[in-house]
N, C-alpha and C positions, 0 to 999 in steps of 0.2 A: 844644739840650740837652733830652732827654726826662726828665720827672720820674718818680719812683717812683709807681706806681699800684697801689692795692688796691681791691677791690670794696667797696661800701657795707656788705655783710653782714660781711665780714672786718673792716672798720674798727670795727664795733659790738661785736666780741668784747671781753669784759671782760678786764682784765689778769691775772686769776687763774683763776677757775673759771666759765666762761661757761655760761649756761643751755642746757639740751639743745635746745629748739626752734631757737635761734639757731645753735648749733653744727651741727645737722643741715642748716640752710639753707645754711650755708657749704659743708658737705660735698657737698651736692647741686648747688649752683650755682657754687661757686668753681672757679678753675682749679687745675691740679695743683700749681703753686708754692705757692698758699695752703694747699692741703690738706697738703702736706708741711710747711709752716710750722706747722700745727696739731700734726702729729706731733712736731715738735721742741720748739716753745715751750710748748705747753699739756700735752703728754702725757709729756714727758721732763724738763722743767725746772721750777724753782720749788717752792714749798712745797705738798705735797699737801693736799687738803681735810681729811683726817683730822687733820693737824697744823696746820691754819690758825690755830687759837686759841693754839698753843704752838709756833711755828716752831723754836725751839731744840731741842725734843724730837726733831724730825726729824733734826737734825744729831747729836744724841746717839746716836740709833738707827743712823744711817749710820756714824758713827765706831766704834761698838761692833761692828757686823757686819763692817766693813772690817778691823778689827784681828784678828778671829777667822779671817777668810778670807784674810788677807795681800793685800788689794787696797787701792786708794785710795778714800776715801769718795765722791769725785766719780764713781766708776764705778758707784754704786748709785742706783737710783731706784725709785719706786712707780708702778704703773699700776692700771687697773681703777677700781672705784667709790671706793676710798680716795684715788685721785688727783683725780678730777673731782667727787666727791660723789654720783655716780650711775653706774649700769652702762652701758657701751658694748657689751655683749654683744648678739647678735641677739635679736629678739623671741622669747619674751615677756619676757625679762629686761631688755630695753632700758629705761633710765630708772629702774630700781629704785634707790631711795635707799640710800646707805651707812648701815649700822646695825650693831647688835650681832650680826646674823646674817652679817655680811660677812667676807671674807677680806682678808689683806694679800698682794697679789701683788707680790713683790719682783723686781727685775730687776738683774742685774749685767752691765755691758757692759765686758768685760775679756778681752783676748786671752790673758793669762796664765792666768786662772782657767778660761777655756774650754778651753785646751790641757791643763791639769791634769785637768779633769773628763772631757775627751774620752779621755784615756789611761785613766782609771779605767773609763769606759764600755766601752772596748775590752777591758779585762781581764775585765769582767763578761760580755761577749759571747763571749770566748774560753773562759771558765770554763764557760759553758753548752754550748758546742760540744764541749768535751773531757770534760764530766762532772765537772769539779772541784767544782762545786756542784750539788746536787740539790734540787729543790723539795720542801718537806715537806708540801704539800697539793696535791690535784688542781687547785685553782684557780690556784695559782702555777705549776704545771707547764704549764698552758695559757697563762697570762698572760705569763710571762717571755720566751719567744721573740718574742711580739708586741711587747713593750716594747723588746727589743733591736733589732728591725727598725725600729720607729718612731723610736728614738733615732738610728739610723744615717741614716734619711731626713732628719730635721730637722737633724742635724749637717751633712750634705753638701749638702742642697738649700736649707735656710733659715738656716743659720748660728746655730742655738741648740740648747740642751740643757735639758730639764726635769730638775732634779736629784733630785726626789722619786721618780723612776721606777726608780732603782737601789736595791736593798735595803740597809738600814742594817746592814751586817755588818762585822766586823773586817777582812775582806779588802778592803773599800772604805772606807778611812779618811776620804777627802774627802767622800764621800756621807754618811757617818755624822756628820762634823763639821758639814756644812751642815744635816742633819736636826736635830741637837741645837741648832744656832744658831736655826733657825726655831721650834723648840718653846720654847726659853728666851726668845726675843723675845716671844712671846705671853704667857708667864708674867710677864715683867718689866713689860710694858705694863699688864697687869691690876692690878698692885700699885703702879703709879706714881701720881703725885699726881692726875691726871685720870681714872685707872682706865679706860684704853682697853680696851673689851671686843671682842675679836676672836675669830672662830670658829677660824681657823687661819692659818698663814703658809706661803708657799712661795717658792721661788727659781728663776727661769729665767736661764740664762747665755747671753749673746750674744757672738760672737767679735769683733764690731765694731759701731760705731754705724750703719753703712750697713745691716747685717742687721736691726738693731733697728727702724729707721725703715721699712724695707721691709715688715717683718711687721706693724707698726702700721697701715701703709697698707692692707695686705691685710685686716686685721681691720675697719677702718673701712668698707671697701667692702661688707661684709656687712650694714651697717645703712642703706645709702643706696639 
């Protein structure tokens, strides 16, 4: 009978928010199974750093967002510095502590929400192609086709969609709903008991957990 084995570095990881040097050591020296374990256990589960002093607030937030978007609260999580307490972006941002300058990077892992938003993205792309919508500035005129191309690529190749990339127009009610939800979340957190000061909030939607973990693994490879 073979026992379960983990490396000494992985065994030393704290149960909630491990310090960056130790995390990097595991990412650099651990096996793939341990690295994917980090993606699952430390980056997708548990109470994020920003709510570590008030865990129930995290549940309040997830429940409120889920109700507005018609998904289950368990399908929502936070990543980025709000999750770990420091940024896992490539240098020079690597290790930047979470603070009032930071964002809330929300993630929904929901096949249903992904399908609904994908349909809205396709409507946006079709509207651009047929001229149903016309950019009101030269900047948007140049940007929108690039956005449509980028959304098509991430949807088909990576299994995710960044919801803030579709304009908040009446023609795209789901994008508008998500945009207003992100804005209201920031405002509500600012006036809550602990006055969470957040620069902005955003939401990325993944079609399944496999796509989410794969992308996190890709992101982590950029800092090792």
